C-alpha positions in Angstrom: 0.0 0.2 -0.1 3.0 2.2 0.8 4.3 1.9 -2.6 1.6 3.0 -4.0 1.1 6.0 -2.4 4.5 6.7 -2.7 3.8 6.0 -6.9 0.4 8.4 -6.6 2.4 11.3 -5.3 4.7 11.0 -7.6 2.7 11.9 -10.3 1.8 15.4 -11.3 0.1 17.6 -8.8 -2.4 18.9 -10.1 -3.7 15.6 -11.5 -3.9 14.2 -8.0 -5.5 17.5 -7.0 -8.1 16.8 -9.7 -8.4 13.0 -8.9 -9.2 14.5 -5.2 -11.7 17.2 -5.7 -13.7 15.3 -8.0 -13.5 12.4 -5.8 -14.4 13.5 -2.8 -16.9 16.2 -4.8 -19.0 13.6 -5.9 -18.8 11.9 -2.3 -19.8 14.2 -0.6 -22.8 15.5 -3.3 -24.0 12.5 -3.6 -24.5 11.5 0.0 -26.4 15.0 0.2 -28.5 15.1 -2.9 -28.2 11.5 -4.7 -29.1 11.4 -8.2 -29.1 14.9 -8.8 -27.6 16.0 -12.7 -24.4 17.4 -11.3 -23.2 14.9 -9.9 -23.4 12.4 -12.6 -21.4 15.1 -14.3 -18.9 15.0 -11.8 -19.1 11.5 -12.1 -18.7 11.1 -15.7 -16.0 14.4 -16.0 -13.9 12.2 -13.7 -14.4 9.6 -16.4 -13.1 11.6 -19.5 -10.7 12.5 -17.8 -9.3 9.0 -17.1 -9.0 8.8 -21.3 -7.6 12.2 -21.2 -4.8 11.1 -18.9 -4.2 8.0 -20.2 -3.9 9.1 -23.7 -1.4 12.0 -22.4 1.1 9.5 -20.0 1.0 6.9 -22.5 0.9 8.2 -26.1 1.7 4.7 -27.0 -0.3 2.2 -25.6 -3.5 2.0 -28.5 -5.2 -0.9 -26.1 -5.2 0.8 -22.9 -6.6 3.9 -24.7 -9.0 1.8 -26.3 -9.9 0.1 -23.0 -10.9 3.7 -21.4 -12.1 5.0 -25.0 -15.1 2.0 -24.4 -15.3 2.7 -20.4 -16.1 6.2 -21.2 -18.6 4.9 -24.0 -20.3 2.2 -21.7 -19.9 5.0 -19.0 -22.3 7.3 -21.5 -25.0 4.9 -22.8 -25.3 4.1 -18.8 -25.8 7.3 -18.0 -28.6 7.8 -20.8 -30.2 4.2 -19.5 -28.8 2.3 -16.1 -29.9 -0.9 -17.3 -28.5 -0.6 -21.0 -27.7 -4.1 -22.3 -25.8 -2.2 -24.4 -23.8 -0.6 -22.3 -22.8 -3.6 -20.5 -22.1 -5.4 -24.0 -20.0 -2.0 -24.5 -18.6 -3.1 -21.1 -17.4 -6.0 -22.4 -15.6 -4.1 -25.2 -13.5 -2.0 -22.8 -12.3 -5.6 -20.6 -11.3 -7.3 -24.0 -8.8 -4.6 -24.5 -7.4 -4.9 -20.9 -7.2 -8.6 -21.7 -5.1 -7.4 -25.2 -2.8 -5.9 -23.1 -2.3 -8.1 -20.4 -2.1 -11.1 -22.9 -0.4 -9.5 -26.1 -3.4 -10.6 -27.8 -4.2 -9.3 -31.6 -6.4 -7.1 -31.8 -8.2 -9.6 -34.6 -9.3 -11.6 -32.0 -11.8 -8.8 -30.8 -14.6 -10.6 -33.6 -13.9 -13.8 -31.9 -15.0 -12.6 -28.2 -17.8 -10.3 -29.8 -19.4 -13.7 -31.2 -18.9 -15.4 -28.6 -20.8 -12.5 -27.0 -23.7 -12.9 -29.5 -24.4 -16.5 -28.9 -24.4 -16.4 -25.6 -26.7 -13.9 -25.8 -28.9 -16.0 -27.9 -28.7 -18.8 -26.3 -30.2 -16.8 -23.4 -33.0 -15.6 -25.0 -33.7 -19.5 -26.6 -33.4 -20.6 -22.5 -35.7 -17.8 -21.2 -32.2 -16.3 -19.3 -32.7 -12.8 -18.9 -30.6 -11.4 -21.3 -28.7 -9.0 -19.1 -27.7 -11.9 -17.0 -26.1 -13.4 -19.7 -23.6 -10.5 -20.9 -23.2 -9.4 -17.4 -21.4 -13.4 -17.1 -19.5 -12.5 -20.3 -18.6 -9.2 -19.0 -18.0 -10.5 -15.2 -15.7 -13.5 -16.3 -13.7 -11.5 -18.3 -13.2 -9.0 -15.6 -12.5 -11.3 -13.3 -9.8 -13.2 -15.9 -8.3 -9.3 -16.5 -8.0 -9.3 -12.7 -6.0 -12.0 -12.1 -3.6 -11.6 -14.7 -2.8 -8.4 -13.3 -2.1 -9.9 -10.1 0.3 -12.5 -11.6 1.8 -9.5 -13.5 2.5 -7.5 -10.1 3.8 -11.0 -8.3 6.2 -11.3 -11.5 7.1 -8.2 -12.1 6.8 -5.8 -9.1 6.2 -2.0 -10.0 4.4 0.9 -9.9 2.4 -0.2 -13.7 1.5 -3.6 -12.2 0.3 -2.1 -8.9 -1.6 0.2 -10.1 -3.2 -2.8 -12.4 -3.5 -5.1 -9.3 -5.0 -2.9 -7.1 -7.2 -0.8 -9.8 -9.0 -4.2 -10.9 -9.6 -5.3 -7.6 -11.8 -2.0 -6.6 -12.7 -2.2 -10.3 -14.8 -6.4 -9.4 -15.7 -4.6 -5.6 -17.3 -2.0 -7.8 -19.2 -4.4 -10.0 -20.3 -6.7 -7.2 -22.0 -3.0 -5.5 -23.5 -2.8 -9.4 -24.7 -6.5 -9.6 -26.9 -5.4 -5.8 -27.9 -2.5 -6.8 -29.4 -4.2 -10.3 -30.5 -7.4 -7.8 -32.2 -4.5 -6.0 -34.3 -3.4 -8.6 -35.6 -6.1 -9.9 -37.0 -7.0 -6.5 -34.4 -10.1 -6.1 -32.7 -8.1 -2.9 -34.3 -5.4 -1.2 -35.2 -1.8 -1.9 -32.8 -0.4 1.0 -30.1 -2.1 -1.0 -30.4 -0.2 -4.0 -29.4 3.2 -2.8 -26.3 1.8 -0.8 -25.0 -0.1 -3.4 -25.2 3.0 -6.2 -23.1 5.2 -3.9 -20.4 2.6 -3.2 -20.3 1.2 -6.3 -18.9 4.8 -7.4 -16.6 4.8 -4.2 -14.6 2.2 -5.8 -15.0 2.9 -9.6 -13.9 6.3 -9.8 -10.4 5.0 -8.3 -10.4 1.9 -10.1 -9.8 3.5 -13.2 -7.3 6.0 -11.4 -5.7 3.3 -10.6 -6.3 1.5 -14.5 -4.6 4.7 -16.0 -1.5 4.6 -14.8 -1.4 0.5 -15.3 0.3 0.4 -19.0 2.7 -2.1 -19.9 4.2 0.5 -22.0 7.2 3.1 -21.3 5.9 7.0 -20.4 5.7 8.9 -23.4 
């Protein structure tokens, strides 16, 4: 943990201040006035800046930039419709590009990955499974694989970037567990009181996860 703190403190101070102000700002605002448009704008702006930061710092890491771009696109869709299956599908694409950079996978393998998602989707429709659950399953498996790969990277090559990856995907998983609880509460599988709590804590984990992931390139800083 100290190693991670030391690395973050070495980052340009203007970025540190910006990240902290956004994070504290929306956590406080969401606790006082949850769901207001300016809270959503602050959260969305924070994710947009993660993309800007990743492009600025790792200009040659196309896979990381694409992963952050698809993350932003997914969030854009989910800002409009928080239960959009298309938003979850786009998040699958973001996870694919993280997987591609961890495993040095050719971008051409995106086509069979999308085909797998399509097959799972139609299988769920034909067998009476809620399609959202099926797509979320593919997303979750890819996220867990990225978490395993990032931790393996850190164990084999301890560095600030690999630590950011391992920590970032750990927080990402915590976020998505909260998102799952939120959705299950929304469809009345879980108790209604869980919904606002899960929504709040999903962003408690999500934003720092994206900050860390945007610092997790395997390539040299430009």
